[in-house]
C-alpha positions as CSV (number, residue, x, y, z in Angstrom):
1,X,191.2,-73.9,-132.7
2,X,189.2,-76.4,-134.7
3,X,188.7,-75.2,-138.3
4,X,190.6,-72.0,-137.3
5,X,193.7,-71.2,-139.3
6,X,194.7,-68.2,-141.3
7,X,198.2,-68.4,-142.8
8,X,200.5,-65.5,-142.2
9,X,198.4,-64.0,-139.3
10,X,200.9,-64.5,-136.5
11,X,201.8,-61.2,-134.8
12,X,205.3,-60.5,-136.0
13,X,207.4,-57.9,-134.2
14,X,210.1,-57.9,-136.9
15,X,209.9,-58.8,-140.6
16,X,212.8,-61.3,-140.3
17,X,211.0,-63.2,-137.6
18,X,208.1,-64.2,-139.9
19,X,207.4,-67.9,-140.4
20,X,206.8,-67.3,-144.1
21,X,209.5,-64.8,-145.0
22,X,209.7,-62.6,-148.1
23,X,210.2,-64.1,-151.5
24,X,213.7,-64.3,-152.9
25,X,213.5,-61.6,-155.6
26,X,215.3,-58.5,-154.9
27,X,218.8,-59.4,-156.3
28,X,221.7,-57.8,-154.6
29,X,219.8,-56.1,-151.7
30,X,218.1,-59.4,-151.0
31,X,221.4,-61.3,-151.1
32,X,223.0,-58.9,-148.6
33,X,220.1,-59.4,-146.2
34,X,219.7,-63.1,-146.5
35,X,222.3,-64.2,-143.9
36,X,220.6,-62.0,-141.3
37,X,217.2,-63.2,-142.3
38,X,218.3,-66.9,-142.2
39,X,219.7,-66.3,-138.7
40,X,216.5,-64.5,-137.7
41,X,214.3,-67.4,-138.9
42,X,216.6,-69.9,-137.1
43,X,216.3,-67.9,-133.8
44,X,212.5,-67.7,-134.1
45,X,212.3,-71.4,-134.6
46,X,214.6,-72.0,-131.6
47,X,212.4,-69.8,-129.4
48,X,209.2,-71.5,-130.6
49,X,210.7,-74.9,-130.1
50,X,211.8,-74.0,-126.6
51,X,208.4,-72.6,-125.7
52,X,206.7,-75.8,-127.1
53,X,208.9,-78.0,-124.9
54,X,208.2,-75.9,-121.8
55,X,204.4,-75.8,-122.4
56,X,204.4,-79.6,-122.6
57,X,205.3,-79.7,-118.9
58,X,204.4,-76.3,-117.4
59,X,201.1,-74.3,-117.5
60,X,201.6,-71.2,-119.7
61,X,200.6,-68.9,-116.8
62,X,203.7,-70.2,-114.9
63,X,206.2,-69.6,-117.8
64,X,208.2,-66.4,-118.2
65,X,209.9,-65.1,-121.3
66,X,213.2,-65.3,-119.5
67,X,212.7,-69.1,-119.0
68,X,211.9,-69.4,-122.7
69,X,214.9,-67.4,-123.7
70,X,217.2,-69.5,-121.5
71,X,215.8,-72.8,-122.9
72,X,216.3,-71.5,-126.4
73,X,219.9,-70.5,-125.7
74,X,219.3,-66.8,-126.5
75,X,219.4,-63.6,-124.4
76,X,216.2,-61.9,-123.3
77,X,217.1,-59.0,-125.5
78,X,217.4,-61.3,-128.5
79,X,214.0,-62.8,-127.8
80,X,212.4,-59.4,-127.5
81,X,213.8,-58.5,-131.0
82,X,211.3,-61.0,-132.4
83,X,208.6,-61.3,-129.7
84,X,207.6,-58.3,-127.5
85,X,206.0,-60.5,-124.9
86,X,204.9,-64.0,-124.0
87,X,201.5,-63.6,-125.6
88,X,203.1,-63.1,-129.0
89,X,205.1,-66.3,-128.6
90,X,201.9,-68.2,-127.7
91,X,200.1,-66.8,-130.7
92,X,203.0,-67.6,-133.0
93,X,203.2,-71.2,-131.7
94,X,199.4,-71.6,-132.1
95,X,199.6,-70.5,-135.7
96,X,202.6,-72.7,-136.4
97,X,200.6,-75.7,-135.1
98,X,197.6,-74.9,-137.2
99,X,199.7,-74.5,-140.3
100,X,201.2,-78.0,-139.6
101,X,197.8,-79.5,-139.0
102,X,196.3,-77.9,-142.1
103,X,199.1,-79.3,-144.2
104,X,198.7,-82.8,-142.8
105,X,194.9,-82.6,-143.4
106,X,195.3,-81.6,-147.0
107,X,197.6,-84.6,-147.6
108,X,195.3,-87.1,-145.9
109,X,191.5,-86.4,-145.4
110,X,191.1,-84.0,-148.3
111,X,193.2,-86.1,-150.6
112,X,190.9,-89.0,-150.0
113,X,187.8,-86.9,-150.6
114,X,189.2,-85.5,-153.8
115,X,189.9,-89.0,-155.0
116,X,186.4,-90.0,-154.3
117,X,185.0,-87.1,-156.2
118,X,187.4,-87.7,-159.1
119,X,185.9,-91.2,-159.4
120,X,182.4,-89.7,-159.3
121,X,181.7,-91.2,-155.9
122,X,179.5,-89.2,-153.5
123,X,181.3,-88.0,-150.4
124,X,179.2,-87.7,-147.3
125,X,179.9,-84.3,-145.8
126,X,179.2,-85.6,-142.3
127,X,181.9,-88.3,-142.9
128,X,184.3,-85.6,-144.0
129,X,183.6,-83.5,-140.9
130,X,184.0,-86.6,-138.7
131,X,187.4,-87.3,-140.4
132,X,188.6,-83.7,-139.8
133,X,187.6,-84.0,-136.1
134,X,189.3,-87.3,-135.7
135,X,192.5,-85.9,-137.3
136,X,192.4,-82.9,-135.0
137,X,192.0,-85.1,-131.9
138,X,195.0,-87.2,-133.0
139,X,197.0,-84.0,-133.5
140,X,196.1,-82.8,-130.1
141,X,197.1,-86.1,-128.6
142,X,200.5,-85.8,-130.2
143,X,201.1,-82.2,-129.2
144,X,200.4,-81.5,-125.5
145,X,201.8,-78.0,-125.8
146,X,199.1,-77.1,-128.3
147,X,196.5,-78.5,-126.0
148,X,197.8,-76.4,-123.1
149,X,197.6,-73.1,-125.0
150,X,194.3,-73.9,-126.8
151,X,192.3,-75.3,-124.0
152,X,193.4,-72.7,-121.5
153,X,192.2,-69.9,-123.8
154,X,195.7,-68.5,-123.8
155,X,195.6,-67.5,-127.4
156,X,194.8,-63.8,-127.8
157,X,191.3,-62.7,-128.8
158,X,192.8,-60.8,-131.7
159,X,194.6,-63.8,-133.1
160,X,191.5,-66.0,-132.6
161,X,189.3,-63.4,-134.4
162,X,191.7,-63.3,-137.4
163,X,191.8,-67.1,-137.6
164,X,188.0,-67.7,-137.4
165,X,187.3,-66.1,-140.8
166,X,185.2,-68.7,-142.8
167,X,187.2,-68.0,-146.0
168,X,190.5,-69.1,-144.6
169,X,192.1,-72.2,-143.2
170,X,190.2,-75.4,-142.4
171,X,186.9,-73.5,-142.3
172,X,187.7,-72.2,-145.8
173,X,188.4,-75.7,-147.1
174,X,185.1,-76.9,-145.6
175,X,183.2,-74.0,-147.0
176,X,184.7,-74.6,-150.5
177,X,183.6,-78.2,-150.3
178,X,180.0,-77.1,-149.4
179,X,179.9,-74.6,-152.2
180,X,181.4,-76.7,-155.0
181,X,180.2,-80.2,-154.1
182,X,177.0,-79.6,-152.2
183,X,175.7,-76.7,-154.1
184,X,175.5,-74.5,-151.0
185,X,175.1,-70.7,-151.5
186,X,177.8,-68.4,-150.3
187,X,175.9,-66.3,-147.8
188,X,176.4,-64.5,-144.5
189,X,174.3,-67.2,-142.9
190,X,176.8,-69.9,-144.1
191,X,179.7,-67.9,-142.7
192,X,178.0,-67.6,-139.4
193,X,177.3,-71.3,-139.3
194,X,181.0,-72.0,-139.9
195,X,182.0,-69.6,-137.1
196,X,179.6,-71.3,-134.7
197,X,180.7,-74.8,-135.6
198,X,184.3,-73.7,-135.1
199,X,183.6,-72.2,-131.6
200,X,181.4,-75.0,-130.5
201,X,183.8,-77.6,-131.8
202,X,186.7,-76.1,-129.9
203,X,184.9,-75.8,-126.6
204,X,183.4,-79.3,-126.8
205,X,186.8,-80.9,-127.6
206,X,188.2,-79.1,-124.6
207,X,185.3,-80.5,-122.5
208,X,186.0,-84.0,-124.0
209,X,189.6,-83.8,-122.7
210,X,188.4,-83.0,-119.2
211,X,186.7,-86.4,-119.0
212,X,188.3,-89.0,-116.6
213,X,188.6,-91.8,-119.1
214,X,189.4,-92.2,-122.9
215,X,186.0,-93.9,-123.3
216,X,184.2,-91.0,-121.8
217,X,186.1,-88.6,-124.0
218,X,185.3,-90.7,-127.1
219,X,181.6,-90.5,-126.3
220,X,181.7,-86.7,-126.0
221,X,183.5,-86.5,-129.3
222,X,181.0,-88.8,-131.0
223,X,178.0,-86.8,-129.8
224,X,179.8,-83.6,-130.8
225,X,180.2,-84.9,-134.4
226,X,176.5,-85.7,-134.6
227,X,175.5,-82.3,-133.2
228,X,177.8,-80.3,-135.5
229,X,176.9,-82.4,-138.6
230,X,173.2,-82.0,-137.9
231,X,173.6,-78.3,-137.6
232,X,175.9,-77.7,-140.6
233,X,174.4,-80.4,-142.9
234,X,170.7,-80.6,-142.0
235,X,168.7,-83.3,-143.7
236,X,165.9,-82.0,-145.9
237,X,162.4,-83.4,-145.4
């Protein structure tokens, strides 16, 4: 899900299961609910952690909610309180991964770009795109469960559609850079380009991981960078 992340879009069967839970604000009523909410958050994390470990070793199609519940140390009925089916677990896990990736990206690539701009140094947008892709590949290398659910198209169409919006997540950060630093115009055409770059990037990275050797994969990724940069940042004559 390259450039695709929209915070707080995970399907949530129950409010206490949300990854980003309600703010602490409602005094006595909130304090009475907080132990339950804390247990709920803990249970959700255990379920997602268990699913993550299983998907590292087993194709998602071969995994059942019962197996995930057993690995998490909860009953099936407890799991269904938070997740109505395996699809909702996969979607929640995907969004959690993209939240983590976005946070790491902000603290690395985007921090460097911001520093360059603060020093009045020109930042090449193609270099920025390349750095984002490199960071994404490294993240995929480190998280085989995320590769399994992303490359197998196991994430639901509804979740993908919510995440592909150009004004959110990584695409939103890239769009803001183009508007503020490159003088791009906020148009429907730009939004379409970002959607196409996101879809093409995801599919080409999946293709790169199908290659038999690391060198072959690296060549596909290198060509993908040039193709996407040429489309998103065309050089004016």
